C-alpha positions as CSV (number, residue, x, y, z in Angstrom):
1,X,72.9,88.7,100.9
2,X,72.9,85.0,101.5
3,X,76.5,85.0,102.6
4,X,75.8,87.3,105.4
5,X,74.2,84.5,108.1
6,X,75.6,85.6,111.2
7,X,73.9,89.2,111.8
8,X,76.7,91.2,110.0
9,X,75.9,93.5,107.1
10,X,77.0,92.0,103.8
11,X,78.1,95.3,102.2
12,X,80.6,95.8,105.4
13,X,82.0,92.4,105.0
14,X,82.6,93.0,101.3
15,X,84.1,96.5,102.1
16,X,86.4,94.9,104.8
17,X,87.5,92.4,102.4
18,X,88.4,94.8,99.8
19,X,90.4,96.6,102.4
20,X,92.2,93.9,103.6
21,X,92.7,91.7,100.4
22,X,92.3,93.8,97.7
23,X,88.9,94.9,95.6
24,X,87.5,91.5,93.9
25,X,90.1,89.3,95.4
26,X,87.7,87.4,97.6
27,X,85.0,85.4,95.8
28,X,83.2,83.8,98.8
29,X,83.2,85.3,102.2
30,X,82.1,82.1,103.9
31,X,84.9,80.3,102.9
32,X,87.5,82.9,104.6
33,X,89.6,81.2,107.0
34,X,90.9,83.0,110.3
35,X,94.6,82.5,109.1
36,X,94.0,84.2,105.7
37,X,92.4,87.0,107.5
38,X,95.3,87.4,109.9
39,X,97.9,87.0,107.1
40,X,96.1,89.7,104.9
41,X,95.6,92.0,108.1
42,X,99.6,91.9,108.7
43,X,100.0,92.8,104.8
44,X,97.5,95.5,104.8
45,X,99.0,97.2,108.2
46,X,102.5,97.4,106.8
47,X,101.3,99.4,104.3
48,X,100.1,102.1,106.3
49,X,102.9,101.8,109.1
50,X,104.2,105.3,110.1
51,X,107.6,104.0,109.6
52,X,106.9,103.1,105.9
53,X,104.4,105.9,105.1
54,X,104.9,108.6,107.9
55,X,102.0,110.8,106.1
56,X,99.3,108.6,106.6
57,X,96.8,109.5,109.3
58,X,95.3,107.5,112.2
59,X,91.9,107.1,110.1
60,X,94.1,104.5,107.9
61,X,95.0,102.2,110.8
62,X,91.4,102.6,112.2
63,X,89.8,101.1,108.9
64,X,92.5,98.5,108.7
65,X,91.9,97.4,112.2
66,X,88.3,97.8,112.0
67,X,88.0,95.5,109.0
68,X,90.3,92.8,110.4
69,X,87.9,92.7,113.6
70,X,84.7,92.6,111.6
71,X,86.2,89.8,109.5
72,X,87.4,88.1,112.5
73,X,83.9,88.4,114.4
74,X,82.0,86.9,111.3
75,X,84.6,83.9,111.1
76,X,84.2,83.2,115.0
77,X,80.4,83.4,114.6
78,X,80.3,81.1,111.6
79,X,82.5,78.8,113.4
80,X,80.0,78.8,116.4
81,X,76.9,78.5,114.4
82,X,78.6,75.3,112.7
83,X,79.2,73.6,116.2
84,X,75.3,74.4,117.5
85,X,74.1,71.1,116.3
86,X,76.8,69.2,118.1
87,X,76.3,71.1,121.3
88,X,72.8,70.5,121.0
89,X,73.0,66.5,120.8
90,X,73.2,66.0,124.7
91,X,69.7,67.7,125.0
92,X,68.4,64.3,122.9
93,X,70.0,61.7,125.0
94,X,67.7,60.0,127.8
95,X,66.7,61.9,130.8
96,X,68.9,59.9,133.3
97,X,71.6,61.6,131.2
98,X,70.3,65.1,131.6
99,X,72.0,66.0,135.0
100,X,75.7,66.3,133.5
101,X,74.3,68.8,130.9
102,X,74.6,72.1,133.0
103,X,78.5,71.1,133.8
104,X,79.1,70.7,130.2
105,X,77.1,73.3,128.4
106,X,78.5,76.2,130.9
107,X,82.1,76.3,129.5
108,X,81.3,76.4,126.1
109,X,80.2,80.3,126.0
110,X,83.4,81.3,127.7
111,X,85.5,79.5,125.6
112,X,83.6,81.4,122.6
113,X,84.0,84.6,124.3
114,X,87.5,84.1,125.0
115,X,88.2,83.6,121.2
116,X,86.3,86.7,120.4
117,X,88.1,89.0,122.8
118,X,91.6,87.6,122.6
119,X,92.4,86.9,119.0
120,X,94.7,89.5,119.0
121,X,98.1,88.0,120.1
122,X,100.4,87.8,117.3
123,X,103.5,87.2,118.7
124,X,106.8,87.8,116.8
125,X,109.2,85.0,117.5
126,X,111.7,85.2,114.3
127,X,115.1,86.7,114.0
128,X,115.9,90.4,114.9
129,X,115.6,92.7,111.7
130,X,119.2,94.2,110.8
131,X,117.7,97.8,110.5
132,X,117.7,100.6,113.3
133,X,114.0,100.2,114.9
134,X,111.8,102.6,116.9
135,X,110.6,101.7,120.2
136,X,107.3,100.2,119.2
137,X,108.9,97.9,116.5
138,X,111.6,97.2,118.8
139,X,109.0,95.9,121.5
140,X,107.5,93.9,118.6
141,X,110.2,92.2,117.4
142,X,111.4,91.4,121.0
143,X,108.2,89.6,121.8
144,X,107.4,91.8,124.6
145,X,104.1,93.1,122.9
146,X,101.8,91.6,120.1
147,X,101.5,93.1,116.7
148,X,97.8,94.1,117.4
149,X,99.0,96.2,120.7
150,X,101.5,98.1,118.7
151,X,98.9,98.9,115.7
152,X,96.6,100.2,118.4
153,X,99.5,102.3,120.2
154,X,100.1,103.7,116.9
155,X,96.4,104.9,116.4
156,X,96.1,106.3,119.8
157,X,99.4,108.2,119.2
158,X,98.3,110.0,116.0
159,X,94.7,110.4,117.4
160,X,96.3,112.1,120.4
161,X,98.3,114.7,118.1
162,X,96.5,118.4,118.0
163,X,94.9,118.9,114.5
164,X,96.9,120.4,111.9
165,X,94.1,123.0,111.3
166,X,94.3,124.1,114.8
167,X,98.3,124.4,114.9
168,X,98.0,126.7,111.9
169,X,95.1,128.7,113.3
170,X,97.4,129.2,116.5
171,X,100.5,129.9,114.5
172,X,98.3,132.5,112.6
173,X,99.0,130.9,109.3
174,X,95.0,130.2,108.8
175,X,91.8,131.8,110.0
176,X,89.0,129.9,111.4
177,X,87.4,130.5,108.0
178,X,90.1,129.1,105.8
179,X,90.3,126.0,108.2
180,X,86.7,125.4,107.6
181,X,86.6,126.0,103.8
182,X,89.5,123.3,103.8
183,X,87.8,120.9,105.8
184,X,84.5,121.1,103.7
185,X,86.0,121.3,100.4
186,X,84.9,118.8,98.2
187,X,87.0,119.7,95.1
188,X,90.2,118.5,96.3
189,X,91.0,115.0,98.4
190,X,93.7,114.1,101.0
191,X,94.5,115.0,104.4
192,X,94.6,118.7,105.8
193,X,98.0,119.5,104.7
194,X,97.3,118.0,101.2
195,X,94.0,120.1,100.7
196,X,95.9,123.2,102.0
197,X,98.4,122.8,99.4
198,X,96.0,122.2,96.6
199,X,93.4,125.2,97.5
200,X,96.5,127.5,97.8
201,X,96.2,128.2,101.6
202,X,99.4,127.0,102.5
203,X,102.8,126.5,101.0
204,X,104.2,123.0,100.8
205,X,107.4,124.2,103.4
206,X,104.6,125.4,106.0
207,X,102.8,122.2,105.9
208,X,106.3,120.4,106.5
209,X,106.8,122.6,109.3
210,X,103.2,122.0,110.7
211,X,103.7,118.5,110.7
212,X,107.0,118.5,112.5
213,X,105.4,120.6,115.0
214,X,102.5,118.3,115.4
215,X,104.6,115.3,115.9
216,X,106.7,117.0,118.4
217,X,103.7,117.4,120.5
218,X,102.3,113.9,120.5
219,X,102.5,111.6,123.4
220,X,105.5,109.1,123.4
221,X,104.5,105.7,122.2
222,X,105.8,104.1,125.2
223,X,103.1,105.7,127.4
224,X,100.3,103.8,125.8
225,X,101.8,100.4,126.9
226,X,102.4,101.6,130.3
227,X,99.0,103.1,130.8
228,X,97.3,99.8,129.6
229,X,99.7,97.8,131.6
230,X,101.4,95.8,128.6
231,X,104.6,97.1,130.2
232,X,105.9,98.6,133.5
233,X,108.0,101.8,133.5
234,X,111.1,99.9,134.3
235,X,110.6,97.4,131.3
236,X,109.9,100.2,129.1
237,X,113.2,102.0,130.1
238,X,115.2,98.7,130.0
239,X,114.0,98.0,126.4
240,X,114.7,101.6,125.6
241,X,118.5,101.2,126.6
242,X,118.5,97.6,124.7
243,X,117.3,99.3,121.3
244,X,119.6,102.0,121.7
245,X,122.3,99.5,121.5
246,X,120.7,97.7,118.8
247,X,120.6,100.5,116.8
248,X,124.2,101.5,117.5
249,X,125.3,98.4,116.6
250,X,123.5,98.1,113.1
251,X,124.7,101.4,112.1
252,X,128.5,100.2,113.1
253,X,128.0,97.3,110.8
254,X,126.7,99.2,108.0
255,X,129.4,101.7,108.2
256,X,131.7,98.9,108.2
257,X,130.3,97.4,105.1
258,X,130.4,100.4,103.2
259,X,134.0,101.0,104.0
260,X,134.7,97.6,102.5
261,X,132.5,98.1,99.4
262,X,134.7,101.3,98.9
263,X,137.9,99.1,99.4
264,X,137.0,96.5,97.0
265,X,135.9,99.3,94.4
266,X,139.3,100.9,94.6
267,X,142.0,98.2,94.9
268,X,144.6,100.7,95.2
269,X,143.8,102.3,98.1
270,X,145.9,101.1,101.0
271,X,144.4,99.6,104.1
272,X,144.7,101.4,107.2
């Protein structure tokens, strides 16, 4: 309990570390650095990214993001606490130096608040990936949005999807009683669709159809960036056009490479 010295529950800090770094990987929470937390956050988020694991729910993103924000808050609170003795030193000076204190003391809380509110500006500055991209990743890799905004947009998009149980109920694949039994079941684990299959209420192909319907009803990811004033409608449309050109170029290059490989593997094939 001694490690939690900044009014944050120690158990929550341990859980957050286990989620971001892996269970038992962090031996001393007070020694965690902000750059280590950010690196672990990027790794953890990539594991639950919809482009990599489409069946992951919004809860996975929220847990990773909440763990990241909690550890950042703890690290920042520790930094501020360590600086307090230095900030208190001007108060011990002679009275004649007292008048300047208010002007030098005021900016410090605002500076600390800015760090707490604005750690989420992880902008990409490397080369473009040589793979087809969806709009969210394209905006990130072209430096138009920070990575954290992409994660929050994906969480928002999945949260706005209609529940799978409600869709199954509307399609008359399940009754209200069956939906409730699936939600409350303690004998199986997983998402709603996985539970429904394990309990025998739905077939696998029915869950696949429901998931497709659910995704078709979700709001476009780009509307999140417009609503939150990260991009204008014109900027989003221009990015979508550029993304389409990028993807077509990648697919053409991939096709050309495949043809070249086939020619090399069959040297007797005449060139066109």
